[in-house]
Backbone and ligand atoms as CSV (ligand in chain L), in Angstrom:
chain,resi,resn,atom,element,x,y,z
A,1,UNK,N,N,104.718,79.179,125.780
A,1,UNK,CA,C,103.771,80.366,125.171
A,1,UNK,C,C,102.789,79.694,124.250
A,2,UNK,N,N,101.398,80.369,124.226
A,2,UNK,CA,C,100.286,79.829,123.503
A,2,UNK,C,C,100.623,80.090,122.041
A,3,UNK,N,N,100.096,79.125,121.357
A,3,UNK,CA,C,100.259,79.166,119.938
A,3,UNK,C,C,99.586,80.173,119.136
A,4,UNK,N,N,100.461,80.807,118.315
A,4,UNK,CA,C,99.938,82.200,117.653
A,4,UNK,C,C,98.970,81.856,116.478
A,5,UNK,N,N,97.883,82.641,116.440
A,5,UNK,CA,C,97.153,82.520,115.410
A,5,UNK,C,C,97.556,83.431,114.219
A,6,UNK,N,N,97.928,82.623,113.020
A,6,UNK,CA,C,98.265,83.328,111.826
A,6,UNK,C,C,97.404,83.409,110.927
A,7,UNK,N,N,97.019,84.297,110.281
A,7,UNK,CA,C,95.987,84.475,109.085
A,7,UNK,C,C,96.601,84.874,107.991
A,8,UNK,N,N,96.162,84.486,106.801
A,8,UNK,CA,C,96.907,84.779,105.566
A,8,UNK,C,C,95.801,85.396,104.594
A,9,UNK,N,N,95.639,86.821,104.135
A,9,UNK,CA,C,94.685,87.401,103.556
A,9,UNK,C,C,95.249,87.549,102.048
A,10,UNK,N,N,94.892,86.684,101.111
A,10,UNK,CA,C,95.230,87.010,99.636
A,10,UNK,C,C,94.543,87.808,98.687
A,11,UNK,N,N,95.100,88.467,97.850
A,11,UNK,CA,C,94.484,89.138,96.775
A,11,UNK,C,C,95.241,89.886,95.906
A,12,UNK,N,N,94.410,90.441,94.879
A,12,UNK,CA,C,95.177,91.157,93.756
A,12,UNK,C,C,95.351,92.546,94.284
A,13,UNK,N,N,94.520,93.003,95.114
A,13,UNK,CA,C,94.468,94.474,95.341
A,13,UNK,C,C,94.863,95.493,94.290
A,14,UNK,N,N,94.097,95.376,93.276
A,14,UNK,CA,C,94.412,96.304,92.127
A,14,UNK,C,C,93.349,97.241,91.814
A,15,UNK,N,N,93.240,98.326,92.642
A,15,UNK,CA,C,93.817,98.713,93.726
A,15,UNK,C,C,93.243,98.178,95.171
A,16,UNK,N,N,93.735,98.484,96.235
A,16,UNK,CA,C,93.185,98.142,97.465
A,16,UNK,C,C,91.868,99.235,97.701
A,17,UNK,N,N,90.731,98.687,98.118
A,17,UNK,CA,C,89.569,99.500,98.243
A,17,UNK,C,C,89.321,99.374,99.722
A,18,UNK,N,N,88.124,100.341,99.974
A,18,UNK,CA,C,87.548,100.328,101.295
A,18,UNK,C,C,87.066,98.937,101.843
A,19,UNK,N,N,86.610,98.188,100.835
A,19,UNK,CA,C,86.086,96.893,101.147
A,19,UNK,C,C,87.243,95.965,101.562
A,20,UNK,N,N,88.470,96.064,101.009
A,20,UNK,CA,C,89.673,95.290,101.568
A,20,UNK,C,C,90.033,95.862,102.934
A,21,UNK,N,N,90.173,97.022,103.091
A,21,UNK,CA,C,90.596,97.655,104.469
A,21,UNK,C,C,89.660,97.144,105.557
A,22,UNK,N,N,88.352,97.306,105.269
A,22,UNK,CA,C,87.389,96.651,106.300
A,22,UNK,C,C,87.686,95.177,106.608
A,23,UNK,N,N,88.017,94.472,105.548
A,23,UNK,CA,C,88.175,92.914,105.995
A,23,UNK,C,C,89.536,92.805,106.718
A,24,UNK,N,N,90.521,93.621,106.332
A,24,UNK,CA,C,91.705,93.616,106.979
A,24,UNK,C,C,91.571,94.105,108.559
A,25,UNK,N,N,90.997,95.090,108.767
A,25,UNK,CA,C,90.650,95.545,110.071
A,25,UNK,C,C,89.806,94.567,110.943
A,26,UNK,N,N,88.900,93.843,110.239
A,26,UNK,CA,C,88.249,93.014,111.153
A,26,UNK,C,C,89.037,91.802,111.374
A,27,UNK,N,N,89.836,91.392,110.383
A,27,UNK,CA,C,90.500,90.202,110.500
A,27,UNK,C,C,91.773,90.251,111.600
A,28,UNK,N,N,92.186,91.530,111.731
A,28,UNK,CA,C,93.110,91.663,112.858
A,28,UNK,C,C,92.565,91.419,114.133
A,29,UNK,N,N,91.154,91.421,114.376
A,29,UNK,CA,C,90.533,91.067,115.779
A,29,UNK,C,C,90.512,89.583,116.010
A,30,UNK,N,N,90.925,88.715,114.932
A,30,UNK,CA,C,90.718,87.247,114.815
A,30,UNK,C,C,92.165,86.678,115.043
A,31,UNK,N,N,93.278,87.289,114.671
A,31,UNK,CA,C,94.519,86.624,114.558
A,31,UNK,C,C,95.656,87.576,115.335
A,32,UNK,N,N,96.810,86.910,115.645
A,32,UNK,CA,C,97.772,87.557,116.213
A,32,UNK,C,C,98.705,88.171,115.193
A,33,UNK,N,N,98.783,87.432,113.984
A,33,UNK,CA,C,99.634,87.906,113.055
A,33,UNK,C,C,98.788,87.815,111.662
A,34,UNK,N,N,98.800,88.757,110.757
A,34,UNK,CA,C,98.039,88.859,109.744
A,34,UNK,C,C,99.088,89.076,108.452
A,35,UNK,N,N,99.084,87.960,107.511
A,35,UNK,CA,C,99.942,88.207,106.492
A,35,UNK,C,C,99.131,88.546,105.331
A,36,UNK,N,N,99.393,89.894,104.549
A,36,UNK,CA,C,98.629,90.188,103.346
A,36,UNK,C,C,99.414,89.758,102.199
A,37,UNK,N,N,98.945,88.998,101.581
A,37,UNK,CA,C,99.693,88.533,100.416
A,37,UNK,C,C,99.273,89.091,99.101
A,38,UNK,N,N,99.951,89.772,98.346
A,38,UNK,CA,C,99.744,90.490,97.306
A,38,UNK,C,C,100.076,89.773,95.924
A,39,UNK,N,N,98.976,89.347,95.185
A,39,UNK,CA,C,99.255,88.330,94.252
A,39,UNK,C,C,100.029,89.104,92.882
A,40,UNK,N,N,100.831,88.443,92.268
A,40,UNK,CA,C,101.589,88.908,91.209
A,40,UNK,C,C,100.489,88.918,90.099
A,41,UNK,N,N,99.896,87.876,89.860
A,41,UNK,CA,C,98.541,87.715,88.930
A,41,UNK,C,C,98.754,88.339,87.565
A,42,UNK,N,N,99.690,87.550,86.868
A,42,UNK,CA,C,99.984,88.007,85.432
A,42,UNK,C,C,98.754,87.718,84.689
A,43,UNK,N,N,97.969,86.654,85.021
A,43,UNK,CA,C,96.936,86.321,84.192
A,43,UNK,C,C,95.875,87.578,83.946
A,44,UNK,N,N,95.672,88.128,85.362
A,44,UNK,CA,C,94.754,89.360,85.303
A,44,UNK,C,C,95.302,90.654,84.502
A,45,UNK,N,N,96.532,90.621,84.254
A,45,UNK,CA,C,97.027,91.870,83.619
A,45,UNK,C,C,96.813,93.221,84.538
A,46,UNK,N,N,97.238,93.116,85.768
A,46,UNK,CA,C,96.860,94.149,86.688
A,46,UNK,C,C,97.182,95.489,86.178
A,47,UNK,N,N,96.394,96.408,86.534
A,47,UNK,CA,C,96.651,97.990,86.094
A,47,UNK,C,C,97.824,98.489,86.813
A,48,UNK,N,N,97.836,98.160,88.152
A,48,UNK,CA,C,99.058,98.754,88.972
A,48,UNK,C,C,100.067,97.643,88.767
A,49,UNK,N,N,101.347,97.963,88.608
A,49,UNK,CA,C,102.327,97.068,89.035
A,49,UNK,C,C,102.553,96.515,90.307
A,50,UNK,N,N,103.032,95.315,90.498
A,50,UNK,CA,C,102.920,94.641,91.800
A,50,UNK,C,C,103.753,95.642,92.983
A,51,UNK,N,N,104.715,96.487,92.516
A,51,UNK,CA,C,105.421,97.231,93.540
A,51,UNK,C,C,104.525,98.115,94.001
A,52,UNK,N,N,103.797,98.899,93.092
A,52,UNK,CA,C,102.856,99.899,93.587
A,52,UNK,C,C,101.525,99.315,94.362
A,53,UNK,N,N,101.235,98.047,93.959
A,53,UNK,CA,C,100.090,97.500,94.672
A,53,UNK,C,C,100.452,97.334,96.157
A,54,UNK,N,N,101.800,96.795,96.152
A,54,UNK,CA,C,102.372,96.594,97.630
A,54,UNK,C,C,102.416,97.715,98.388
A,55,UNK,N,N,102.853,98.847,97.728
A,55,UNK,CA,C,103.155,100.037,98.540
A,55,UNK,C,C,101.834,100.699,98.923
A,56,UNK,N,N,100.689,100.641,98.110
A,56,UNK,CA,C,99.512,101.292,98.495
A,56,UNK,C,C,98.840,100.192,99.714
A,57,UNK,N,N,99.121,99.073,99.650
A,57,UNK,CA,C,98.656,98.278,100.828
A,57,UNK,C,C,99.328,98.602,102.045
A,58,UNK,N,N,100.601,98.587,102.000
A,58,UNK,CA,C,101.429,98.849,103.245
A,58,UNK,C,C,101.109,100.261,103.508
A,59,UNK,N,N,100.941,101.204,102.852
A,59,UNK,CA,C,100.524,102.522,103.516
A,59,UNK,C,C,99.194,102.511,104.023
A,60,UNK,N,N,98.153,101.817,103.668
A,60,UNK,CA,C,96.871,101.714,104.323
A,60,UNK,C,C,97.096,100.924,105.574
A,61,UNK,N,N,97.871,99.874,105.799
A,61,UNK,CA,C,97.986,99.138,106.822
A,61,UNK,C,C,98.702,99.793,107.965
A,62,UNK,N,N,99.762,100.783,107.539
A,62,UNK,CA,C,100.428,101.373,108.384
A,62,UNK,C,C,99.520,102.458,109.097
A,63,UNK,N,N,98.544,102.937,108.448
A,63,UNK,CA,C,97.690,103.869,109.122
A,63,UNK,C,C,96.704,103.158,110.032
A,64,UNK,N,N,96.593,101.786,109.996
A,64,UNK,CA,C,95.730,101.236,110.972
A,64,UNK,C,C,96.582,101.124,112.400
A,65,UNK,N,N,97.849,101.345,112.568
A,65,UNK,CA,C,98.551,101.217,113.581
A,65,UNK,C,C,98.791,99.680,113.955
A,66,UNK,N,N,98.574,99.381,115.238
A,66,UNK,CA,C,98.728,97.969,115.731
A,66,UNK,C,C,97.575,97.605,116.347
A,67,UNK,N,N,96.286,97.447,115.509
A,67,UNK,CA,C,94.971,97.080,116.055
A,67,UNK,C,C,95.108,95.862,116.787
A,68,UNK,N,N,94.514,95.934,117.951
A,68,UNK,CA,C,94.254,94.704,118.894
A,68,UNK,C,C,95.502,94.131,119.069
A,69,UNK,N,N,96.689,94.370,118.955
A,69,UNK,CA,C,97.982,93.886,119.230
A,69,UNK,C,C,98.426,92.896,118.155
A,70,UNK,N,N,97.647,93.038,116.870
A,70,UNK,CA,C,98.034,92.151,115.742
A,70,UNK,C,C,99.026,92.687,114.961
A,71,UNK,N,N,100.096,91.707,114.612
A,71,UNK,CA,C,101.136,92.181,113.860
A,71,UNK,C,C,100.767,91.876,112.367
A,72,UNK,N,N,100.903,93.001,111.447
A,72,UNK,CA,C,100.491,92.953,110.096
A,72,UNK,C,C,101.808,93.017,109.194
A,73,UNK,N,N,101.697,92.035,108.306
A,73,UNK,CA,C,103.121,91.903,107.255
A,73,UNK,C,C,102.158,91.894,105.864
A,74,UNK,N,N,103.110,92.589,104.932
A,74,UNK,CA,C,102.491,92.817,103.585
A,74,UNK,C,C,103.595,92.208,102.801
A,75,UNK,N,N,103.250,91.144,101.850
A,75,UNK,CA,C,104.358,90.536,100.986
A,75,UNK,C,C,103.724,90.251,99.625
A,76,UNK,N,N,104.911,90.023,98.647
A,76,UNK,CA,C,104.028,89.653,97.413
A,76,UNK,C,C,104.079,88.067,97.440
A,77,UNK,N,N,103.232,87.521,96.367
A,77,UNK,CA,C,103.244,86.007,96.241
A,77,UNK,C,C,102.909,85.700,94.757
A,78,UNK,N,N,103.617,84.563,94.349
A,78,UNK,CA,C,103.397,84.214,92.907
A,78,UNK,C,C,102.890,82.732,92.819
A,79,UNK,N,N,103.364,81.914,94.059
A,79,UNK,CA,C,103.222,80.565,93.826
A,79,UNK,C,C,101.795,80.192,94.454
A,80,UNK,N,N,101.735,78.904,94.737
A,80,UNK,CA,C,100.594,78.191,95.362
A,80,UNK,C,C,100.142,79.014,96.701
A,81,UNK,N,N,98.862,79.350,96.835
A,81,UNK,CA,C,98.579,80.019,98.183
A,81,UNK,C,C,98.683,78.900,99.230
A,82,UNK,N,N,98.474,77.580,98.867
A,82,UNK,CA,C,98.733,76.506,99.998
A,82,UNK,C,C,99.873,76.476,100.455
A,83,UNK,N,N,101.017,76.585,99.531
A,83,UNK,CA,C,102.242,76.484,100.063
A,83,UNK,C,C,102.711,77.838,100.662
A,84,UNK,N,N,102.269,78.824,100.290
A,84,UNK,CA,C,102.598,80.113,101.092
A,84,UNK,C,C,102.060,80.108,102.473
A,85,UNK,N,N,100.886,79.409,102.775
A,85,UNK,CA,C,100.280,79.203,104.028
A,85,UNK,C,C,101.236,78.514,104.887
A,86,UNK,N,N,101.761,77.411,104.164
A,86,UNK,CA,C,103.030,76.720,105.171
A,86,UNK,C,C,104.141,77.613,105.340
A,87,UNK,N,N,104.641,78.166,104.333
A,87,UNK,CA,C,105.861,78.901,104.458
A,87,UNK,C,C,105.723,79.968,105.729
A,88,UNK,N,N,104.591,80.745,105.716
A,88,UNK,CA,C,104.426,81.678,106.639
A,88,UNK,C,C,103.744,81.258,108.005
A,89,UNK,N,N,103.406,79.948,107.955
A,89,UNK,CA,C,102.902,79.338,109.372
A,89,UNK,C,C,101.378,79.871,109.465
A,90,UNK,N,N,100.697,79.844,108.468
A,90,UNK,CA,C,99.279,80.400,108.554
A,90,UNK,C,C,98.500,79.186,108.832
A,91,UNK,N,N,97.485,79.045,109.647
A,91,UNK,CA,C,96.678,78.012,109.885
A,91,UNK,C,C,95.391,78.432,109.193
A,92,UNK,N,N,94.951,79.499,108.784
A,92,UNK,CA,C,94.011,79.856,107.957
A,92,UNK,C,C,94.007,80.887,106.945
A,93,UNK,N,N,93.361,80.755,105.909
A,93,UNK,CA,C,93.177,81.912,104.928
A,93,UNK,C,C,92.015,82.653,105.038
A,94,UNK,N,N,92.019,83.960,104.970
A,94,UNK,CA,C,90.957,84.769,105.111
A,94,UNK,C,C,90.492,85.331,103.868
A,95,UNK,N,N,89.100,85.299,103.482
A,95,UNK,CA,C,88.665,85.747,102.195
A,95,UNK,C,C,87.461,86.555,102.433
A,96,UNK,N,N,87.096,87.658,101.730
A,96,UNK,CA,C,85.822,88.378,101.868
A,96,UNK,C,C,84.911,87.781,100.841
A,97,UNK,N,N,83.700,87.899,101.404
A,97,UNK,CA,C,82.466,87.449,100.531
A,97,UNK,C,C,81.363,88.579,100.323
A,98,UNK,N,N,81.338,88.747,99.037
A,98,UNK,CA,C,80.419,89.919,98.656
A,98,UNK,C,C,79.098,89.369,98.390
A,99,UNK,N,N,78.830,88.347,97.892
A,99,UNK,CA,C,77.485,87.858,97.448
A,99,UNK,C,C,77.774,86.505,96.788
A,100,UNK,N,N,76.669,86.091,96.190
A,100,UNK,CA,C,76.709,84.597,95.482
A,100,UNK,C,C,77.856,84.579,94.276
A,101,UNK,N,N,78.145,85.564,93.698
A,101,UNK,CA,C,79.058,85.242,92.776
A,101,UNK,C,C,80.366,85.033,93.390
A,102,UNK,N,N,80.700,85.720,94.328
A,102,UNK,CA,C,82.144,85.632,95.090
A,102,UNK,C,C,82.018,83.929,95.578
A,103,UNK,N,N,80.884,83.692,96.306
A,103,UNK,CA,C,80.825,82.415,96.834
A,103,UNK,C,C,80.989,81.336,95.786
A,104,UNK,N,N,80.368,81.330,94.722
A,104,UNK,CA,C,80.611,80.371,93.597
A,104,UNK,C,C,81.971,80.082,93.361
A,105,UNK,N,N,82.724,81.082,93.004
A,105,UNK,CA,C,84.307,80.887,92.778
A,105,UNK,C,C,84.880,80.426,93.964
A,106,UNK,N,N,84.708,81.156,95.178
A,106,UNK,CA,C,85.309,80.728,96.423
A,106,UNK,C,C,85.165,79.292,96.748
A,107,UNK,N,N,83.863,78.977,96.709
A,107,UNK,CA,C,83.549,77.442,96.965
A,107,UNK,C,C,84.597,76.364,96.448
A,108,UNK,N,N,84.730,76.733,94.974
A,108,UNK,CA,C,85.510,75.782,94.309
A,108,UNK,C,C,87.089,75.894,94.685
A,109,UNK,N,N,87.599,77.197,94.930
A,109,UNK,CA,C,88.920,77.374,95.371
A,109,UNK,C,C,89.026,76.672,96.642
A,110,UNK,N,N,88.247,76.770,97.606
A,110,UNK,CA,C,88.391,76.140,98.898
A,110,UNK,C,C,88.513,74.759,98.859
A,111,UNK,N,N,87.753,74.043,98.113
A,111,UNK,CA,C,87.659,72.686,97.640
A,111,UNK,C,C,88.982,72.165,97.236
A,112,UNK,N,N,89.589,72.960,96.361
A,112,UNK,CA,C,90.885,72.635,95.738
A,112,UNK,C,C,91.891,72.674,96.864
A,113,UNK,N,N,92.001,73.840,97.377
A,113,UNK,CA,C,92.935,74.172,98.279
A,113,UNK,C,C,93.042,73.227,99.369
A,114,UNK,N,N,91.787,72.592,99.967
A,114,UNK,CA,C,91.655,71.872,100.945
A,114,UNK,C,C,92.242,70.384,100.427
A,115,UNK,N,N,92.248,70.116,99.291
A,115,UNK,CA,C,92.915,68.941,98.738
A,115,UNK,C,C,94.452,68.991,98.896
A,116,UNK,N,N,94.872,70.376,98.442
A,116,UNK,CA,C,96.222,70.479,98.224
A,116,UNK,C,C,97.013,70.810,99.711
A,117,UNK,N,N,96.244,71.255,100.555
A,117,UNK,CA,C,96.758,71.286,101.916
A,117,UNK,C,C,95.676,71.318,103.025
A,118,UNK,N,N,95.440,70.148,103.558
A,118,UNK,CA,C,94.161,69.919,104.434
A,118,UNK,C,C,94.497,70.457,105.630
A,119,UNK,N,N,95.730,70.984,106.018
A,119,UNK,CA,C,96.107,71.778,107.323
A,119,UNK,C,C,95.388,73.042,107.234
A,120,UNK,N,N,95.137,73.550,106.159
A,120,UNK,CA,C,94.710,74.979,106.127
A,120,UNK,C,C,93.215,75.320,106.117
A,121,UNK,N,N,92.482,75.985,106.838
A,121,UNK,CA,C,91.104,76.445,106.703
A,121,UNK,C,C,90.838,77.621,105.879
A,122,UNK,N,N,89.817,77.828,105.418
A,122,UNK,CA,C,89.398,79.167,104.782
A,122,UNK,C,C,88.442,79.788,105.814
A,123,UNK,N,N,88.479,80.827,106.092
A,123,UNK,CA,C,87.488,81.739,106.946
A,123,UNK,C,C,87.035,82.815,106.041
A,124,UNK,N,N,85.637,82.706,105.973
A,124,UNK,CA,C,85.083,83.886,105.049
A,124,UNK,C,C,84.461,84.884,105.948
A,125,UNK,N,N,84.594,86.330,105.504
A,125,UNK,CA,C,84.219,87.308,106.505
A,125,UNK,C,C,83.079,87.952,105.364
A,126,UNK,N,N,81.942,88.031,105.731
A,126,UNK,CA,C,81.034,88.709,104.851
A,126,UNK,C,C,81.161,90.126,104.679
A,127,UNK,N,N,81.124,90.636,103.429
A,127,UNK,CA,C,81.235,92.081,103.321
A,127,UNK,C,C,80.453,92.930,104.357
A,128,UNK,N,N,81.041,94.186,104.801
A,128,UNK,CA,C,80.082,95.067,105.636
A,128,UNK,C,C,78.999,95.631,104.549
A,129,UNK,N,N,77.942,95.821,104.784
A,129,UNK,CA,C,76.738,96.296,103.936
A,129,UNK,C,C,77.206,97.527,102.991
A,130,UNK,N,N,78.043,98.296,103.879
A,130,UNK,CA,C,78.349,99.778,103.140
A,130,UNK,C,C,79.452,99.542,102.091
A,131,UNK,N,N,80.219,98.515,102.157
A,131,UNK,CA,C,81.261,98.254,101.286
A,131,UNK,C,C,80.875,96.994,100.348
A,132,UNK,N,N,79.669,96.542,100.265
A,132,UNK,CA,C,79.403,95.392,99.564
A,132,UNK,C,C,79.575,95.287,98.216
A,133,UNK,N,N,79.291,96.484,97.641
A,133,UNK,CA,C,79.153,96.549,96.113
A,133,UNK,C,C,80.504,97.193,95.671
A,134,UNK,N,N,81.606,97.172,96.532
A,134,UNK,CA,C,82.620,97.818,95.983
A,134,UNK,C,C,83.612,96.576,95.352
A,135,UNK,N,N,84.201,96.830,94.052
A,135,UNK,CA,C,85.016,95.901,93.445
A,135,UNK,C,C,86.255,96.684,92.794
A,136,UNK,N,N,87.308,96.185,93.005
A,136,UNK,CA,C,88.545,96.641,92.291
A,136,UNK,C,C,88.315,96.963,90.711
A,137,UNK,N,N,87.694,96.008,90.299
A,137,UNK,CA,C,87.477,96.156,88.744
A,137,UNK,C,C,86.616,97.189,88.497
A,138,UNK,N,N,85.553,97.491,89.236
A,138,UNK,CA,C,84.800,98.709,88.855
A,138,UNK,C,C,85.408,99.956,89.180
A,139,UNK,N,N,86.106,100.053,90.339
A,139,UNK,CA,C,86.869,101.130,90.626
A,139,UNK,C,C,87.719,101.689,89.384
A,140,UNK,N,N,88.429,100.463,88.917
A,140,UNK,CA,C,89.275,100.905,87.778
A,140,UNK,C,C,88.459,101.483,86.526
A,141,UNK,N,N,87.346,100.881,86.273
A,141,UNK,CA,C,86.678,101.386,85.163
A,141,UNK,C,C,86.222,102.764,85.285
A,142,UNK,N,N,85.563,102.871,86.574
A,142,UNK,CA,C,85.305,104.374,86.822
A,142,UNK,C,C,86.250,105.391,86.560
A,143,UNK,N,N,87.404,104.815,87.350
A,143,UNK,CA,C,88.667,105.862,87.309
A,143,UNK,C,C,89.057,106.284,85.885
A,144,UNK,N,N,88.903,105.223,85.014
A,144,UNK,CA,C,89.466,105.257,83.688
A,144,UNK,C,C,88.586,106.341,82.876
A,145,UNK,N,N,87.212,106.306,83.175
A,145,UNK,CA,C,86.359,107.257,82.765
A,145,UNK,C,C,86.438,108.459,83.457
A,146,UNK,N,N,87.232,108.803,84.295
A,146,UNK,CA,C,87.304,109.975,85.059
A,146,UNK,C,C,86.235,110.266,86.107
A,147,UNK,N,N,85.665,109.144,86.586
A,147,UNK,CA,C,84.401,109.401,87.466
A,147,UNK,C,C,84.918,109.489,88.937
A,148,UNK,N,N,84.259,109.923,89.793
A,148,UNK,CA,C,84.646,110.040,91.131
A,148,UNK,C,C,84.557,108.798,92.043
A,149,UNK,N,N,85.964,108.289,92.323
A,149,UNK,CA,C,86.050,106.910,93.119
A,149,UNK,C,C,86.304,107.316,94.597
A,150,UNK,N,N,86.237,108.486,94.854
A,150,UNK,CA,C,86.423,108.922,96.185
A,150,UNK,C,C,85.705,108.148,97.387
A,151,UNK,N,N,84.574,107.581,97.148
A,151,UNK,CA,C,83.694,106.901,98.086
A,151,UNK,C,C,84.109,105.280,98.272
A,152,UNK,N,N,84.900,104.864,97.298
A,152,UNK,CA,C,85.246,103.488,97.249
A,152,UNK,C,C,86.661,103.103,97.718
A,153,UNK,N,N,87.559,104.033,97.613
A,153,UNK,CA,C,89.062,103.797,97.865
A,153,UNK,C,C,89.638,104.743,99.033
A,154,UNK,N,N,90.680,104.218,99.614
A,154,UNK,CA,C,91.218,105.316,100.624
A,154,UNK,C,C,91.670,106.425,99.800
A,155,UNK,N,N,91.859,107.536,100.616
A,155,UNK,CA,C,92.142,108.805,99.926
A,155,UNK,C,C,93.551,108.668,99.148
A,156,UNK,N,N,94.545,108.185,99.763
A,156,UNK,CA,C,95.803,108.100,98.835
A,156,UNK,C,C,95.655,107.255,97.578
A,157,UNK,N,N,94.861,106.335,97.562
A,157,UNK,CA,C,94.660,105.575,96.589
A,157,UNK,C,C,93.826,106.186,95.265
A,158,UNK,N,N,92.861,107.019,95.949
A,158,UNK,CA,C,92.034,108.125,95.067
A,158,UNK,C,C,93.029,108.846,94.327
A,159,UNK,N,N,93.944,109.412,95.124
A,159,UNK,CA,C,94.805,110.541,94.501
A,159,UNK,C,C,95.608,109.871,93.298
A,160,UNK,N,N,96.157,108.699,93.681
A,160,UNK,CA,C,97.082,107.780,92.696
A,160,UNK,C,C,96.272,107.625,91.431
A,161,UNK,N,N,94.812,107.382,91.565
A,161,UNK,CA,C,93.994,107.067,90.533
A,161,UNK,C,C,93.884,108.312,89.716
A,162,UNK,N,N,93.486,109.300,90.356
A,162,UNK,CA,C,93.334,110.750,89.662
A,162,UNK,C,C,94.511,111.137,89.071
A,163,UNK,N,N,95.579,110.941,89.608
A,163,UNK,CA,C,96.880,111.422,88.909
A,163,UNK,C,C,97.049,110.549,87.453
A,164,UNK,N,N,96.879,109.151,87.659
A,164,UNK,CA,C,96.977,108.377,86.704
A,164,UNK,C,C,96.093,108.824,85.398
A,165,UNK,N,N,95.011,109.093,85.752
A,165,UNK,CA,C,93.917,109.402,84.603
A,165,UNK,C,C,93.853,110.828,84.396
A,166,UNK,N,N,94.431,111.719,85.243
A,166,UNK,CA,C,94.661,113.130,85.150
A,166,UNK,C,C,93.274,113.774,85.136
A,167,UNK,N,N,92.317,113.269,86.059
A,167,UNK,CA,C,90.976,113.890,86.120
A,167,UNK,C,C,91.011,115.200,87.125
A,168,UNK,N,N,90.074,115.948,86.979
A,168,UNK,CA,C,90.048,117.008,87.833
A,168,UNK,C,C,89.368,116.882,89.148
A,169,UNK,N,N,88.879,115.607,89.543
A,169,UNK,CA,C,88.080,115.425,90.849
A,169,UNK,C,C,88.762,115.741,92.003
L,1,LIG,P1,P,91.215,88.162,93.946
L,1,LIG,O1,O,92.070,88.336,92.629
L,1,LIG,O2,O,92.054,87.152,94.807
L,1,LIG,O3,O,89.809,88.201,93.794
L,1,LIG,P2,P,90.845,90.873,95.088
L,1,LIG,O4,O,92.014,91.922,95.376
L,1,LIG,O5,O,89.809,91.257,94.214
L,1,LIG,O6,O,91.587,89.493,94.718
L,1,LIG,O7,O,90.065,90.506,96.445
L,1,LIG,C1,C,90.772,89.911,97.480
L,1,LIG,C2,C,89.820,89.372,98.457
L,1,LIG,O8,O,88.936,90.466,99.046
L,1,LIG,C3,C,88.701,88.417,98.069
L,1,LIG,O9,O,88.447,87.413,99.124
L,1,LIG,C4,C,87.503,89.277,97.735
L,1,LIG,O10,O,86.294,88.593,97.948
L,1,LIG,C5,C,87.698,90.170,98.987
L,1,LIG,N1,N,86.901,91.728,98.790
L,1,LIG,C6,C,87.262,92.188,97.635
L,1,LIG,N2,N,86.240,93.479,97.799
L,1,LIG,C7,C,85.574,93.316,98.853
L,1,LIG,C8,C,84.571,94.110,99.422
L,1,LIG,N3,N,84.186,95.272,98.851
L,1,LIG,N4,N,84.087,93.371,100.626
L,1,LIG,C9,C,84.611,92.479,101.185
L,1,LIG,N5,N,85.459,91.721,100.653
L,1,LIG,C10,C,86.036,92.123,99.468
């Protein structure tokens, strides 16, 4: 049997946005199995608890069905990404790139990850232009101020945010 291509897409997903779902959809065309790893990320003090972030990601990928025959798994992670890659048998990590600010940070991370685990490649997918400006951080800020986040996140996520901040949108 041919070797399976396994990709690992890590993030905080606080919350999952249309930018993330776009990357996931496109990544499924590249791999046989896609592991979406939701970071515990205590440093960032996420707005949504891990369980809810996992739930939101799971709901959205379920809606995608089985695109291109790719199996999608969603799991939490707390330790080193390079160790997780070995654990799940991933040959590469998938990241989305929105522009130079992402690139700066990502470049550094790739360099360090390559030293930690030379067997794992990082593959960048550039953001689709319609989602390029979407960031979870801004979505959180807008939602907090009761702005309409409907154009940036999946409908179920928007509903959770509206409920959380009790806005009438
Ligand atoms: P992290 O804490 O790892 O940056 P995020 O959840 O913010 O977690 O992002 C996860 C990945 O998704 C990162 O590679 C990020 O660059 C990418 N990403 C986030 N928003 C978008 C977007 N709008 N378009 C494309 N990629 C994105």
